[in-house]
C-alpha positions in Angstrom: -60.4 189.6 -84.3 -63.6 189.5 -82.2 -65.5 188.0 -85.1 -62.9 185.3 -85.6 -63.0 184.4 -81.9 -66.8 184.0 -82.1 -66.5 181.7 -85.1 -63.9 179.7 -83.3 -66.0 179.3 -80.2 -69.1 178.2 -82.0 -67.2 175.9 -84.4 -65.7 173.9 -81.5 -68.7 174.1 -79.1 -71.0 172.7 -79.8 -70.3 171.6 -83.4 -66.9 170.0 -83.5 -67.1 168.5 -80.0 -70.3 166.6 -81.0 -69.0 165.7 -84.5 -65.6 164.4 -83.3 -66.9 162.5 -80.4 -69.9 160.9 -82.2 -67.8 160.0 -85.3 -65.0 158.6 -83.2 -67.4 156.4 -81.2 -69.2 155.4 -84.4 -66.0 154.3 -86.1 -64.7 152.5 -83.0 -67.9 150.5 -82.7 -68.1 149.7 -86.4 -64.5 148.4 -86.4 -64.8 146.8 -83.0 -62.2 149.2 -81.6 -59.6 148.3 -84.2 -57.3 151.0 -82.9 -56.9 149.0 -79.7 -57.7 145.5 -80.8 -55.0 145.4 -83.6 -52.4 147.7 -81.9 -49.7 144.9 -82.0 -50.4 144.3 -85.7 -50.1 148.1 -86.3 -46.7 148.2 -84.8 -45.5 145.2 -86.7 -46.6 146.7 -90.0 -44.5 149.8 -89.6 -41.3 148.1 -90.7 -42.8 146.2 -93.6 -40.9 146.7 -96.9 -42.5 148.2 -100.0 -42.9 146.0 -103.0 -40.6 148.2 -105.2 -37.2 149.6 -104.4 -38.2 153.1 -105.4 -41.6 153.1 -103.7 -42.6 154.8 -100.5 -42.7 152.4 -97.5 -45.3 152.4 -94.7 -42.6 153.8 -92.4 -41.8 156.7 -94.8 -45.5 157.6 -95.1 -45.8 157.3 -91.4 -42.8 159.7 -90.9 -44.2 162.3 -93.3 -47.6 162.3 -91.5 -45.9 162.2 -88.1 -43.7 165.1 -89.1 -46.8 167.2 -89.5 -48.5 165.8 -86.4 -45.4 166.0 -84.2 -44.5 169.7 -83.9 -44.7 172.8 -81.8 -48.2 171.7 -80.8 -46.6 168.9 -78.7 -44.8 171.6 -76.6 -46.6 174.9 -76.9 -50.1 173.4 -77.7 -50.1 171.3 -74.5 -48.7 174.1 -72.4 -51.4 176.5 -73.7 -54.1 174.0 -73.0 -53.0 173.5 -69.4 -52.3 177.2 -68.7 -55.5 178.5 -70.2 -57.9 175.6 -69.7 -56.4 173.8 -66.7 -54.6 170.4 -66.0 -57.9 168.6 -66.9 -57.2 169.3 -70.5 -54.7 166.4 -70.5 -57.5 163.9 -69.8 -59.6 165.2 -72.7 -56.6 165.0 -75.0 -56.1 161.4 -74.0 -59.7 160.5 -74.5 -59.9 162.2 -78.0 -56.7 160.4 -78.9 -58.1 156.9 -78.2 -61.4 157.7 -79.9 -59.7 159.7 -82.7 -57.3 156.9 -83.7 -60.3 155.1 -85.2 -61.0 158.2 -87.4 -57.3 158.1 -88.5 -57.7 154.4 -89.4 -60.9 155.1 -91.5 -59.5 158.1 -93.4 -56.1 156.5 -94.2 -57.6 153.3 -95.3 -60.0 155.2 -97.6 -57.0 157.1 -99.0 -55.3 153.8 -99.9 -58.4 152.2 -101.5 -59.1 155.3 -103.7 -55.5 156.3 -104.4 -54.2 156.8 -107.9 -51.2 155.8 -109.9 -49.0 158.3 -111.7 -47.0 157.7 -114.9 -43.9 156.6 -112.8 -45.9 153.9 -111.0 -46.0 155.8 -107.7 -49.3 156.4 -106.0 -51.0 159.5 -104.5 -54.4 160.4 -103.1 -56.2 161.8 -100.1 -59.7 163.0 -99.0 -60.2 165.0 -102.2 -59.9 161.8 -104.3 -62.0 159.5 -102.2 -64.7 162.2 -101.9 -64.8 162.6 -105.6 -64.6 159.0 -106.6 -66.8 157.4 -103.9 -69.3 160.2 -103.2 -69.3 161.8 -106.6 -69.1 165.4 -105.3 -66.0 167.0 -106.9 -67.2 170.4 -105.6 -66.8 169.2 -102.0 -63.3 167.9 -102.9 -62.4 171.4 -104.2 -63.7 173.0 -101.1 -61.7 170.5 -98.9 -58.5 171.3 -100.9 -59.0 175.1 -100.4 -59.4 174.6 -96.6 -56.3 172.3 -96.6 -54.2 174.9 -98.3 -55.5 177.6 -96.0 -54.7 175.4 -93.0 -51.3 174.0 -93.9 -49.7 176.7 -96.0 -51.1 179.6 -93.9 -52.8 178.9 -90.6 -50.5 176.1 -89.2 -47.3 177.6 -90.6 -48.1 181.1 -89.2 -48.7 179.4 -85.8 -45.6 177.3 -86.1 -43.3 180.3 -86.7 -44.9 182.2 -83.9 -44.5 179.3 -81.5 -40.8 179.0 -82.3 -40.0 182.7 -81.7 -42.0 182.6 -78.4 -39.5 180.0 -77.1 -36.8 182.8 -77.0 -38.8 185.0 -74.6 -37.1 183.5 -71.5 -33.7 184.8 -72.6 -32.2 188.1 -71.6 -31.3 189.0 -75.2 -34.9 188.7 -76.4 -36.1 191.9 -78.1 -39.8 192.1 -79.0 -39.0 193.6 -82.4 -35.6 192.2 -83.4 -35.8 188.6 -82.2 -39.1 187.7 -84.0 -37.6 189.1 -87.2 -34.4 187.1 -86.9 -36.2 183.8 -85.9 -38.8 184.2 -88.6 -36.1 185.0 -91.2 -34.0 182.0 -90.3 -36.9 179.5 -90.3 -38.2 180.9 -93.6 -34.7 180.7 -95.1 -34.2 177.1 -94.0 -37.6 176.1 -95.4 -36.9 177.8 -98.7 -33.7 175.8 -99.1 -35.5 172.5 -98.5 -38.5 173.4 -100.7 -36.5 174.3 -103.7 -34.6 171.0 -103.4 -37.5 168.9 -104.4 -40.3 166.7 -102.9 -38.1 163.6 -102.4 -36.0 165.5 -100.0 -39.0 166.1 -97.8 -39.5 162.4 -97.3 -35.9 161.6 -96.7 -35.4 164.6 -94.3 -38.4 163.9 -92.2 -37.6 160.1 -92.0 -34.2 160.9 -90.5 -35.1 163.8 -88.2 -38.5 162.8 -86.7 -37.4 159.7 -84.7 -34.4 161.4 -83.1 -36.3 164.5 -82.4 -39.1 162.7 -80.6 -36.9 160.2 -78.7 -34.6 163.0 -77.3 -37.5 165.0 -76.1 -39.2 162.1 -74.4 -36.0 161.1 -72.7 -35.6 164.5 -71.1 -39.2 164.5 -70.1 -38.8 161.1 -68.4 -35.7 162.4 -66.5 -37.7 165.4 -65.2 -40.7 163.3 -64.2 -38.5 160.8 -62.3 -36.8 163.8 -60.5 -40.3 164.7 -59.3 -41.6 161.2 -58.9 -43.2 161.9 -55.5 -45.5 164.4 -57.3 -46.9 161.9 -59.8 -49.9 160.6 -57.7 -51.0 164.2 -56.9 -50.5 165.2 -60.5 -52.9 162.5 -61.8 -55.4 163.5 -59.0 -55.2 167.1 -60.2 -55.7 166.1 -63.9 -58.8 163.9 -63.2 -60.2 166.2 -60.6 -60.0 169.2 -63.0 -61.3 167.1 -65.9 -64.5 166.3 -64.1 -65.1 169.6 -62.5 -68.3 170.1 -64.6 -69.4 173.2 -62.6 -66.2 175.0 -63.8 -66.4 173.5 -67.3 -70.0 174.5 -68.0 -69.6 177.8 -66.3 -67.3 178.9 -69.1 -67.2 176.1 -71.6 -65.4 177.9 -74.5 -62.4 178.4 -72.2 -62.7 175.2 -70.3 -60.2 172.3 -70.0 -62.5 170.1 -72.1 -62.6 172.5 -75.1 -58.9 173.3 -74.8 -58.1 169.6 -74.5 -60.1 168.8 -77.6 -58.8 171.8 -79.6 -55.1 171.3 -78.8 -55.5 167.5 -79.1 -57.0 167.8 -82.6 -54.3 170.4 -83.5 -51.6 168.1 -82.3 -52.7 164.6 -83.6 -54.9 165.8 -86.5 -57.0 162.5 -86.4 -60.0 163.0 -88.7 -58.8 166.3 -90.0 -57.9 164.8 -93.4 -54.2 165.6 -93.6 -52.5 162.3 -92.9 -54.4 160.5 -95.7 -52.4 162.5 -98.2 -49.2 160.8 -97.0 -50.9 157.5 -96.4 -52.0 157.2 -100.0 -48.3 157.3 -101.1 -47.3 154.1 -99.3 -46.8 151.0 -101.3 -48.7 148.2 -99.4 -50.4 145.0 -100.5 -53.6 145.9 -98.7 -55.2 149.3 -97.8 -55.9 148.3 -94.2 -52.2 147.9 -93.5 -51.6 151.7 -93.9 -54.8 152.5 -92.0 -53.4 150.5 -89.0 -50.0 152.1 -89.3 -51.6 155.6 -89.1 -53.2 154.8 -85.8 -49.7 154.5 -84.4 -48.9 158.0 -85.5 -51.8 159.3 -83.4 -50.6 157.4 -80.3 -47.0 158.6 -80.8 -48.2 162.2 -81.0 -50.6 162.3 -78.1 -50.1 159.4 -75.8 -46.3 159.7 -76.0 -45.2 163.2 -76.8 -48.1 165.3 -75.5 -48.2 163.2 -72.4 -44.5 163.7 -71.9 -45.0 167.5 -72.0 -48.0 167.5 -69.7 -46.6 165.2 -67.0 -43.2 166.9 -67.1 -44.9 170.3 -66.5 -47.5 169.3 -64.0 -45.1 167.1 -61.8 -42.5 169.8 -61.8 -44.8 171.9 -59.7 -44.0 175.2 -61.5 -46.7 177.9 -61.6 -49.6 177.4 -64.0 -50.9 180.8 -65.2 -51.8 182.7 -68.4 -48.6 184.7 -68.1 -46.4 181.6 -68.9 -48.7 180.1 -71.5 -46.8 178.5 -74.3 -43.1 177.7 -74.4 -42.2 179.6 -71.1 -44.2 177.1 -69.0 -42.4 174.2 -70.5 -39.0 175.9 -70.1 -39.7 176.7 -66.5 -40.5 173.0 -65.8 -37.3 171.8 -67.5 -35.3 174.4 -65.5 -36.3 172.7 -62.2 -33.8 169.9 -63.1 -31.5 171.1 -65.8 -31.3 174.8 -64.7 -30.0 177.1 -67.5 -29.6 174.1 -69.9 -33.4 173.5 -69.8 -34.6 176.5 -71.7 -31.8 176.0 -74.3 -32.9 172.4 -74.9 -36.5 173.3 -75.3 -35.5 176.0 -77.8 -33.4 173.5 -79.7 -36.4 171.0 -79.7 -38.7 173.8 -80.9 -36.3 174.5 -83.8 -36.4 170.9 -84.9 -40.2 170.6 -84.3 -40.9 173.8 -86.2 -38.7 172.9 -89.1 -40.1 169.4 -89.7 -43.7 170.7 -89.1 -43.6 173.3 -91.9 -41.9 170.9 -94.3 -44.5 168.2 -93.5 -47.3 170.7 -93.9 -46.2 171.8 -97.3 -46.0 168.2 -98.5 -49.8 168.0 -98.0 -50.3 171.3 -99.8 -48.5 170.0 -102.9 -51.1 167.2 -103.0 -54.0 169.6 -102.8 -52.6 171.9 -105.5 -52.2 168.9 -107.8 -55.8 168.0 -107.3 -57.0 171.6 -108.1 -54.8 171.5 -111.2 -56.8 168.6 -112.8 -54.8 165.9 -110.9 -51.4 166.9 -112.1 -48.6 168.9 -110.5 -48.7 172.6 -111.3 -45.9 174.1 -113.4 -42.5 174.8 -111.9 -43.1 178.5 -112.4 -46.3 178.4 -110.4 -44.9 176.2 -107.7 -41.8 178.4 -107.3 -44.1 181.5 -106.9 -46.3 179.6 -104.4 -43.3 178.5 -102.4 -42.1 182.1 -102.2 -45.5 183.0 -100.8 -45.3 180.2 -98.3 -41.8 181.3 -97.2 -43.1 184.9 -96.7 -46.0 183.5 -94.6 -43.6 181.6 -92.3 -41.6 184.8 -91.8 -44.8 186.9 -91.0 -46.0 184.2 -88.5 -43.1 185.1 -86.2 -44.5 188.7 -85.9 -48.1 187.8 -85.3 -50.0 188.0 -81.9 -50.5 184.7 -80.2 -54.3 184.8 -80.0 -54.7 185.6 -83.7 -52.3 182.8 -84.8 -54.1 180.1 -82.7 -57.6 181.3 -83.7 -56.9 181.3 -87.4 -55.3 177.8 -87.3 -58.3 176.5 -85.2 -60.8 177.8 -87.8 -59.1 176.5 -90.9 -58.5 173.1 -89.3 -62.1 173.0 -88.1 -63.3 173.6 -91.7 -61.2 170.7 -93.0 -62.6 168.4 -90.2 -66.2 169.3 -90.8 -65.8 168.3 -94.5 -63.8 165.1 -94.0 -65.5 163.5 -91.0 -69.1 163.3 -92.5 -67.6 161.9 -95.8 -65.7 159.3 -93.8 -69.0 158.4 -92.0 -70.7 157.9 -95.3 -67.9 155.7 -96.7 -67.1 153.8 -93.5 -68.9 150.7 -94.7 -66.3 150.2 -97.4 -63.5 150.3 -94.8 -65.3 147.9 -92.6 -65.5 145.4 -95.5 -61.8 145.9 -96.2 -61.0 145.3 -92.6 -63.0 142.0 -92.5 -61.2 141.0 -95.7 -57.8 141.7 -94.2 -58.6 139.8 -91.0 -60.0 136.9 -92.9 -56.7 136.5 -94.9 -54.7 136.9 -91.7 -56.6 134.0 -90.1 -55.8 131.9 -93.1 -52.1 132.7 -92.4 -51.7 134.7 -95.6 -50.0 138.0 -96.3 -53.2 140.0 -97.1 -53.6 141.1 -100.7 -56.4 143.5 -101.7 -58.7 142.9 -104.6 -61.6 145.4 -105.1 -64.1 142.7 -106.1 -63.6 141.0 -102.7 -65.4 143.9 -101.0 -67.9 144.5 -103.7 -66.1 147.5 -105.4 -66.0 147.9 -109.2 -62.3 147.8 -110.0 -62.9 149.8 -113.2 -63.6 152.8 -111.0 -60.3 152.4 -109.1 -57.0 153.7 -110.4 -54.5 151.5 -108.5 -56.3 148.4 -107.2 -57.7 145.6 -109.4 
C-alpha cells in the first residue's frame, strides 16, 4: 500500500499537474477557447437528430459518457477533496474543468474523425483507433486499452462499489461486515442483470436515468443552498482564501487542496483521460466537430453543475469539515441541516442511482477496448460472459475494500490512461484545429456542416467512415 501511495503522489505531482495544465492551455489557445466561445452552439447540437433511425444520436452518446462522468465522484469525490484537502479544492476543480473542456473537445473530435464503420453501418472508435491510424503506433494503442480496462473494469468499479456502501455508515443498522456484503451483492446483481441483457440496453438505460438523476440532485442542493443563503458570501471567501493559501499548499503539496482538487476533478469529469471518446465515436453526426462540441457540455454538467452543487451545499451548510466525515457522511450531514432524517436517505438513494449508472457506463467503454484487443471485433459470447462474471465479482469485492486503497488504485490507473492519451492528442491537435476551421467556415456560409477528409488535407483512403 505504501508503494502505491508513493506512485500516486509522484504521478499527480509534479507529472499530471503539469501535463494536464499545459495541455489544457495549449488546446484552449489553439482552438481560441472553443469550449467557451462556442458554448451556445454546443448546447444547440445536443438535440440534433442522427441521420439514420437506428443510429446513435449526439444526445445518446452524450448520456453514455455523462453516465460514466456523473457518478459517486460527484458526491463522495467532492466531499473527500474538501475534507482532506480543504475548501480551496473547489476552485482547482472549477479551473481544471474550464481548461479540461478543451481536452474533451480535442479527444472526442479525433475519435469522430478516425472512427470506423461496422458491418451494420454503425460506427465505433476511441483513442486506441486514432493513436493507431494517425500516429501509427499500435503498441501504444494496446497499452492504452490495457490501462482503460484496468481503470474502468477494476479501479473505478471497485471505488464506485465502496462509495455506495459508505453512504450507509450514518444509519444505526450499519454493520461493518454485513452491510458491505449486502450492498456489494445487490449492486453486483443489478449490474449482472443489465450486462447480460445486451449493449443496446446500456444506451437506453443511461439515456433515461441520467437526466432525472442529475436534476433531482441539483434541485435538492439548491434548496439547501437557499436555506443557508446568508452563508454564501463567506463560503466563496473561504474557497478562494484556501485555494490561494500557497504556504499551506506547498507545505504539504501531495495532500493540498490543489492536488485533491485536480485529482477529484479529473476523476469526476474525466476530461483528457480518453474514456468519453469511446462513446463519442458512436454518434452519427455530419461533422466530427459537432460531437467534440457536445462533449464539452458533458464536462460542464459534471463539474460546474453537479460537483459545484455538492461543494456549495456542503460548505454553506456550515457542518464540520474533518477527516472523520470524509466521503458520503459529510454530504449527508449537510443535507440533514434542512431535511433532517430524510437527508441521509435521499443521498443514499442518489448514490444508488449514481453507482449503478456509473458501473454500467464504465463497462460500455471496456467493451470497446476488448474489441480493439481482439483485432477490432467483439470477443466471443463465451469470453464476454466470463469477463462480465469477473466484472460482477470485482464490483462485489469493491464494497469490502478500505477507502484509501480504492481511491489510490483508481487514481493510478486513471493517471496511466491520461499520460498516454494527452500527449497523443497534442501531437494530433493540428488535425482537430483544421476540422474546427472547416466547421466554422461552413457555419458562416449558413450551411449545415458536412465533413470531407480532403477539406482538411487527410487521405480519405486511410479513414474507415469519412470520405
